[in-house]
C-alpha positions in Angstrom: -88.7 33.9 -23.3 -87.1 36.5 -25.5 -87.9 36.7 -29.1 -85.0 35.4 -31.2 -84.5 38.5 -33.3 -83.7 41.2 -30.8 -80.4 42.3 -29.3 -80.3 43.5 -25.7 -77.7 45.3 -23.7 -76.0 43.9 -20.7 -78.2 45.6 -18.1 -81.9 46.0 -18.2 -84.4 47.5 -15.8 -83.5 47.4 -12.1 -80.0 46.1 -12.9 -81.2 42.7 -14.1 -78.9 40.5 -16.0 -79.7 40.6 -19.7 -77.7 39.0 -22.5 -78.6 38.4 -26.2 -81.3 36.1 -27.5 -82.8 34.6 -24.4 -86.1 32.8 -24.9 -88.4 31.6 -22.2 -88.8 28.0 -21.6 -91.5 27.0 -19.2 -92.2 24.3 -16.6 -92.5 21.0 -18.4 -94.8 19.7 -15.7 -97.4 22.3 -16.6 -98.1 20.4 -19.8 -100.4 17.5 -20.4 -100.1 14.3 -18.3 -97.7 11.5 -19.1 -100.3 8.8 -19.9 -100.2 7.3 -23.4 -99.9 4.0 -25.2 -96.5 2.3 -25.3 -94.8 0.0 -27.8 -91.2 -1.4 -27.8 -88.9 0.5 -30.1 -85.2 0.7 -30.9 -83.8 3.2 -28.4 -80.9 4.5 -30.5 -82.7 7.8 -31.4 -83.3 8.4 -27.6 -79.7 7.5 -26.8 -78.6 10.3 -29.2 -81.2 12.7 -27.6 -79.7 11.9 -24.2 -76.2 12.8 -25.4 -77.6 16.1 -26.7 -79.3 17.1 -23.4 -76.4 16.0 -21.3 -73.9 18.3 -23.1 -72.9 21.6 -21.5 -73.9 24.6 -23.7 -72.3 28.0 -23.8 -74.8 30.1 -21.8 -75.8 33.3 -23.5 -78.5 34.4 -21.2 -79.3 33.7 -17.5 -82.4 35.0 -15.8 -83.3 34.4 -12.1 -86.9 34.6 -10.8 -88.7 35.0 -7.4 -91.7 32.9 -6.9 -94.9 34.1 -5.3 -97.8 31.9 -4.4 -101.4 33.3 -4.3 -104.5 31.6 -2.9 -108.0 32.8 -3.7 -110.2 33.0 -0.6 -114.0 33.7 -0.7 -113.8 37.3 -1.9 -110.1 38.1 -2.4 -106.6 36.8 -3.1 -103.9 36.4 -0.5 -100.4 35.2 -0.9 -96.8 35.0 0.1 -93.7 36.2 -1.8 -90.3 34.5 -2.0 -91.6 30.9 -1.3 -89.4 29.6 -4.1 -87.2 30.5 -7.0 -85.8 29.4 -10.3 -84.0 30.3 -13.5 -84.2 30.4 -17.3 -81.1 29.9 -19.3 -80.5 29.9 -23.0 -77.4 28.9 -24.9 -75.8 27.1 -27.9 -73.9 23.9 -28.1 -70.1 24.2 -27.9 -69.8 21.3 -30.3 -72.5 22.0 -32.8 -73.7 25.6 -33.7 -77.0 24.2 -35.0 -78.1 23.1 -31.5 -79.9 25.7 -29.4 -80.5 25.1 -25.7 -83.3 26.1 -23.3 -83.0 25.3 -19.6 -85.5 26.0 -16.8 -85.8 25.2 -13.1 -88.6 26.4 -10.9 -89.9 25.2 -7.6 -90.7 25.8 -3.9 -88.1 26.2 -1.2 -88.9 23.9 1.7 -87.4 26.3 4.2 -89.8 29.0 2.9 -92.9 27.0 1.9 -94.0 25.1 5.0 -91.5 22.3 4.1 -93.2 21.7 0.8 -90.6 20.4 -1.7 -92.0 20.5 -5.2 -90.0 21.5 -8.3 -89.6 20.8 -12.0 -86.7 21.2 -14.4 -86.4 20.9 -18.2 -83.9 21.1 -21.0 -84.9 21.4 -24.6 -82.4 21.2 -27.5 -83.7 22.6 -30.8 -81.8 21.4 -33.9 -81.7 24.2 -36.6 -81.0 23.9 -40.3 -78.8 27.0 -40.0 -76.2 27.8 -37.3 -77.7 29.5 -34.3 -75.1 32.3 -34.7 -76.9 33.4 -37.9 -80.4 34.7 -38.5 -82.2 31.7 -40.0 -85.5 31.8 -41.9 -88.8 31.0 -40.3 -89.6 27.3 -39.5 -85.9 26.6 -39.2 -86.2 23.9 -36.5 -86.0 20.4 -37.9 -86.0 18.4 -34.7 -85.8 18.6 -30.9 -84.9 16.7 -27.8 -86.4 17.2 -24.3 -85.3 16.1 -20.8 -87.6 16.8 -17.9 -87.1 16.0 -14.2 -89.6 16.7 -11.4 -90.4 16.0 -7.8 -93.5 13.8 -8.2 -96.7 14.7 -6.5 -100.4 13.7 -6.6 -101.4 16.3 -4.0 -103.9 18.9 -5.1 -103.7 21.1 -2.0 -101.2 22.3 0.5 -102.5 19.8 3.1 -102.3 16.9 0.7 -98.8 17.8 -0.4 -97.7 18.0 3.3 -99.3 14.6 4.0 -97.4 13.2 1.0 -94.1 14.6 2.3 -94.7 13.3 5.8 -95.4 9.8 4.4 -92.2 9.9 2.3 -90.2 11.0 5.2 -91.5 8.2 7.4 -90.9 5.6 4.7 -87.5 7.0 3.8 -88.4 7.0 0.0 -88.9 10.0 -2.1 -90.6 9.9 -5.6 -89.2 11.6 -8.7 -90.0 11.3 -12.4 -87.9 11.8 -15.4 -88.8 12.1 -19.1 -86.7 11.9 -22.3 -88.2 12.6 -25.7 -87.3 13.3 -29.2 -89.3 14.9 -31.9 -88.8 15.0 -35.7 -91.2 16.0 -38.5 -92.0 12.3 -39.2 -91.6 10.7 -35.7 -91.9 11.3 -32.0 -90.7 9.0 -29.2 -90.6 9.3 -25.4 -89.9 7.5 -22.2 -91.1 8.1 -18.6 -88.7 6.9 -15.9 -89.7 6.8 -12.2 -87.1 7.0 -9.5 -87.3 6.4 -5.8 -84.5 8.0 -3.7 -83.5 8.0 0.0 -82.5 11.6 -0.6 -85.3 14.2 -0.9 -83.5 16.4 -3.4 -84.8 20.0 -3.5 -84.3 22.7 -6.2 -81.0 23.9 -4.6 -79.6 20.3 -4.9 -80.6 19.9 -8.6 -76.9 19.7 -9.7 -76.6 16.6 -7.5 -79.9 15.1 -8.6 -79.6 15.6 -12.4 -76.7 13.1 -13.1 -78.6 10.5 -11.0 -81.6 10.7 -13.3 -79.4 10.8 -16.4 -77.9 7.5 -15.2 -81.4 6.1 -14.5 -82.6 7.0 -18.0 -79.5 5.6 -19.7 -80.2 2.2 -18.0 -83.9 2.2 -18.8 -85.0 -0.9 -20.8 -88.7 -0.5 -20.7 -91.1 0.3 -23.6 -90.9 3.5 -25.5 -93.9 5.6 -26.4 -94.4 6.5 -30.1 -96.7 8.8 -31.9 -98.3 7.4 -35.2 -97.1 9.3 -38.2 -100.6 9.7 -39.5 -101.6 11.9 -36.5 -98.3 13.7 -36.2 -98.2 17.4 -36.7 -95.4 18.4 -39.1 -93.4 20.5 -36.6 -90.1 19.3 -35.2 -90.3 21.9 -32.4 -90.9 21.2 -28.7 -92.9 23.3 -26.3 -90.2 25.8 -25.4 -89.3 26.6 -29.0 -93.0 26.9 -30.0 -93.6 29.5 -27.2 -90.6 31.4 -28.6 -92.0 31.3 -32.1 -95.4 32.7 -31.1 -93.7 35.4 -29.0 -91.6 36.4 -32.0 -94.8 36.8 -34.0 -96.6 38.8 -31.3 -93.7 41.3 -30.9 -93.2 41.6 -34.6 -96.9 42.5 -34.9 -97.8 39.4 -36.9 -101.1 38.8 -35.2 -102.1 36.2 -37.9 -99.7 33.7 -36.5 -101.5 32.8 -33.3 -101.5 29.0 -33.1 -99.0 26.2 -33.7 -98.9 22.5 -33.0 -96.1 20.9 -31.0 -95.2 17.5 -29.6 -94.6 16.7 -25.9 -94.2 13.2 -24.5 -95.0 11.7 -27.9 -98.4 13.4 -27.8 -99.7 16.2 -30.0 -100.7 19.6 -28.5 -101.7 23.0 -29.9 -100.3 26.2 -28.4 -102.5 29.2 -29.0 -101.8 32.9 -28.2 -105.3 33.8 -27.3 -105.0 37.4 -26.4 -102.4 40.3 -26.6 -103.2 43.1 -24.2 -101.2 46.4 -23.8 -100.2 47.3 -20.3 -99.2 50.9 -19.7 -97.8 50.4 -16.1 -97.1 47.3 -14.1 -96.1 48.0 -10.5 -94.4 45.2 -8.6 -93.7 45.0 -4.9 -92.3 41.8 -3.3 -91.4 41.4 0.3 -89.3 38.9 2.2 -88.8 38.0 5.9 -89.6 40.8 8.4 -91.3 42.8 5.6 -87.9 43.4 3.9 -88.2 44.7 0.3 -87.1 42.2 -2.4 -88.4 44.2 -5.4 -90.1 47.6 -5.7 -90.4 48.8 -9.3 -92.8 49.8 -12.0 -92.5 48.6 -15.6 -93.9 50.6 -18.5 -95.2 49.7 -22.0 -95.6 46.0 -21.7 -97.6 43.4 -23.7 -99.5 40.7 -21.8 -99.5 37.5 -23.8 -102.2 35.0 -22.8 -101.4 31.4 -23.9 -103.4 28.2 -23.8 -102.0 24.7 -24.5 -104.5 22.1 -25.6 -103.9 18.4 -25.6 -105.2 17.0 -28.9 -106.6 13.7 -27.6 -108.0 14.7 -24.2 -108.8 18.3 -24.8 -107.1 19.3 -21.5 -106.1 22.9 -21.5 -103.2 24.6 -19.6 -103.2 28.4 -19.3 -100.3 30.7 -18.6 -99.5 34.4 -19.1 -96.2 36.1 -20.0 -95.8 39.9 -19.6 -93.0 41.2 -21.8 -91.5 44.6 -22.4 -92.0 46.3 -25.7 -89.6 49.3 -25.6 -85.8 49.9 -25.4 -83.8 47.4 -23.4 -87.0 45.8 -22.1 -88.2 44.8 -25.5 -89.1 41.1 -25.4 -87.9 40.6 -21.8 -90.2 38.3 -19.8 -90.7 40.4 -16.7 -93.5 38.4 -15.2 -94.9 34.9 -15.7 -98.2 33.7 -14.3 -99.6 30.2 -14.1 -103.0 29.3 -12.6 -103.9 25.6 -12.7 -107.3 26.2 -11.0 -109.6 28.9 -9.7 -108.0 29.1 -6.2 -104.3 28.7 -6.8 -101.8 30.9 -8.8 -98.0 30.9 -9.2 -96.4 34.2 -10.1 -92.7 34.5 -11.2 -91.0 37.9 -11.2 -87.6 38.6 -12.7 -85.1 39.1 -9.9 -82.9 42.2 -10.2 -79.1 41.6 -10.1 -76.2 43.9 -9.8 -73.5 42.2 -11.9 -74.7 41.6 -15.5 -72.4 39.4 -17.6 -70.4 40.8 -20.6 -72.1 40.9 -24.0 -71.6 37.7 -25.9 -70.2 38.1 -29.4 -72.8 35.9 -31.0 -75.3 37.6 -33.2 -78.8 37.9 -31.7 -81.7 36.3 -33.6 
């Protein structure tokens, strides 16, 4: 997630692809659970939200990540690199310059992760008062739409997930879940759509799976979740936009802006930047098959941003950390992301270096 005000050159550290104004969206399935009350509602606002998220944006930034899994044993951590991958993309609508796009896909690679197939993808469209090509004032977002798609799982351990996958394979049915939501300052609506498929789509087949879920959502005629206006926070931003806003504040040195509310799945949450820690040096070494080197570098002058998302009704907390550069062409670049859902399991995402950065886009960086 790059702060919206900084311009970056084409090539950053280790030859990574860097283009202007990238922000970091995060995995939508890291947020609070999907359970909430439902009521029938005119689905026209959601139909418009579906049109927004289905449109193809002009991509301004494209970041690829390598996934490492770490498991805490009795006295130490152990893990494996390159068990999965993903990307972060940021763009602007080709039809409406007021619409800004965030796209994310992260997950395990079954060929590298003991056949475990678990992934999540999300698209968030933020509607701005001012065109995205200009530098708008603070609190410029007046609404947002979110589409999420994930490989469903109830397993809480590797063995449980493997058992689920075995059962799915035997039955020939694989479970997926989609979500479509829309947030405005005075309303929030959302639908959750389950899907059973005879194809066990993995993260490399997302381009094939996405239109299937779009079609499933477009035909959905079930109840729609709503958030009562009385309990609704006044923000029109979703999760991804809110993370970007707090990162802007941290990099600008505005430490007083540490917490903001946001809506996800028609439920209110609060995102808090709990701690900002300077990091002088961050060495990273990642290894692939046969101990091949995937990444061997050291980043300098970083800020570690520790976030917590709190669900208003249940109090459930989700913690994650983003380490960003603070100097030169690394300023604001999300070099590493860490998510630890419990004491024994951690996911680490490191930016993958690339050799062919795209040309600088002519749009003005925010």
